[in-house]
Structures are given as structure tokens and as C-alpha cells.
C-alpha positions as CSV (number, residue, x, y, z in Angstrom):
1,V,0.0,0.0,0.0
2,Q,1.3,3.4,-0.9
3,L,-0.2,6.9,-0.6
4,V,1.9,9.8,-1.9
5,E,0.8,13.3,-1.4
6,S,2.0,16.2,-3.6
7,G,1.2,19.8,-4.4
8,G,2.1,21.5,-1.2
9,G,4.1,24.7,-1.0
10,L,4.3,28.3,0.1
11,V,1.3,30.4,-0.9
12,Q,0.2,33.9,0.1
13,P,-3.1,34.5,2.0
14,G,-6.0,34.4,-0.3
15,G,-4.2,32.1,-2.7
16,S,-5.0,28.6,-3.9
17,L,-3.3,25.2,-4.0
18,R,-4.4,21.8,-5.3
19,L,-3.1,18.8,-3.4
20,S,-3.0,15.3,-5.0
21,C,-2.7,11.9,-3.4
22,A,-1.7,9.0,-5.6
23,A,-2.7,5.6,-4.3
24,S,-1.4,2.2,-5.1
25,G,-1.4,-1.3,-3.7
26,F,-5.1,-1.6,-3.0
27,T,-8.5,-1.3,-4.7
28,F,-8.8,2.5,-4.6
29,S,-12.4,2.6,-5.7
30,S,-13.5,0.4,-2.8
31,V,-12.6,2.7,0.0
32,E,-13.7,6.1,1.3
33,M,-10.8,8.6,1.2
34,S,-10.0,11.4,3.6
35,W,-7.7,14.4,4.0
36,Y,-6.3,15.3,7.4
37,R,-4.0,18.1,8.5
38,Q,-1.7,18.7,11.4
39,A,-0.5,22.1,12.4
40,P,2.6,22.5,14.7
41,G,1.6,21.8,18.3
42,K,-1.9,20.7,17.4
43,E,-3.7,17.4,17.0
44,R,-4.3,15.9,13.6
45,E,-7.6,17.2,12.2
46,L,-10.0,15.5,9.8
47,I,-10.9,18.1,7.2
48,A,-12.6,16.3,4.2
49,T,-13.9,12.9,3.3
50,I,-15.2,11.5,0.0
51,S,-17.3,8.4,-0.7
52,K,-16.1,5.5,-2.8
53,S,-17.9,6.8,-5.9
54,G,-17.2,10.4,-5.2
55,G,-20.8,11.2,-5.0
56,S,-20.8,12.3,-1.3
57,T,-18.4,14.6,0.5
58,N,-18.1,16.0,4.0
59,Y,-16.0,18.9,5.3
60,A,-14.9,20.3,8.7
61,D,-16.4,23.6,9.4
62,S,-13.0,25.2,9.3
63,V,-12.6,24.5,5.6
64,K,-16.2,24.3,4.4
65,R,-16.9,26.4,1.3
66,R,-13.2,27.0,0.7
67,F,-11.8,23.4,0.1
68,T,-13.1,20.8,-2.3
69,I,-12.3,17.1,-2.2
70,A,-12.5,15.1,-5.4
71,R,-11.4,11.7,-6.7
72,D,-10.6,10.0,-10.0
73,N,-11.0,6.3,-9.6
74,D,-9.4,5.7,-13.0
75,K,-6.3,7.5,-11.9
76,N,-6.3,6.2,-8.3
77,T,-6.0,9.7,-7.1
78,V,-7.7,11.9,-4.6
79,Y,-7.5,15.7,-4.7
80,L,-7.9,18.6,-2.4
81,Q,-8.6,22.0,-4.0
82,M,-7.9,24.7,-1.5
83,N,-9.0,28.2,-2.1
84,S,-9.0,31.4,-0.1
85,L,-6.2,30.1,2.0
86,K,-5.5,31.6,5.4
87,P,-2.4,31.5,7.6
88,E,-4.2,29.2,10.0
89,D,-4.4,26.6,7.1
90,T,-0.6,26.1,7.5
91,A,-0.1,22.5,8.3
92,V,1.1,19.2,7.0
93,Y,-1.7,17.6,4.9
94,Y,-2.2,13.9,4.8
95,C,-4.4,11.6,2.8
96,S,-5.7,8.5,4.5
97,Y,-8.2,5.6,4.3
98,Y,-9.4,3.0,6.7
99,Q,-9.6,-0.6,5.9
100,P,-10.1,-2.9,8.9
101,P,-8.3,-3.3,11.1
102,R,-6.2,-0.1,10.5
103,D,-5.8,3.3,9.0
104,Y,-3.3,3.9,6.2
105,W,-1.5,7.2,5.8
106,G,0.8,9.0,3.4
107,R,3.8,10.9,4.5
108,G,2.2,14.2,4.0
109,T,2.8,17.4,2.2
110,Q,3.6,20.8,3.8
111,V,1.3,23.8,3.1
112,T,2.5,27.1,4.4
113,V,0.3,30.2,4.0
114,S,2.3,33.3,4.6
115,S,2.9,36.7,3.1
């Protein structure tokens, strides 16, 4: 199993980034996928989840209406489009899925929002 995040970087407040998570080693279309983030000194936070087909999504209040999660089951990739970024969005962003009996995680990608 492998989850590889990419697309992070330094962006100014109000800017946008699109994160990608390339998955391999499992049947991607059979699992719900999620994005988490962890800011320095804080606990890891669930920010977005997408159903197996992509037809249903859920967001944390902190990112609702600014972030959009999407997936391409043909490309085994899940995305996180982040708009109107704020300094408090600075964190390491991880993609993840749960398949009993455990969670699977990528290594994360750093997003820094600063002027």
C-alpha cells in the first residue's frame, strides 16, 4: 500500500493550491478517502472525506466552502482543492483511508500560508 501526497508549498493568504494523493497497492475505488492536516503543536484534524464513488463529501467547518475534495478512480488519485487560504491553514496535509483493522497514511505534504 502506498499513498503519496504532492502539491504543497508556500502560498500567500487568499491564494490557492491543489493537493494530490496518488494511491497504489489496494483497490482504490472500494474505499472512502479522507484528507487530514496537522499544524505545529496541534492534533491531527480530519478536514474532508469523499465516498467510494465520489458522490458524497463531508467537510470540517474550518474548511467548508473553501476546500473541495474530489477523486478520480481511473487514476487512483484523490485531490484537495484549497481556495481562499488563510495563515491558519498552515499544516502538513495527509491523505488517508481506513480498511479494517487499521488506518493507512501517506507521508504528508507541507502547506505554508504566509505573506
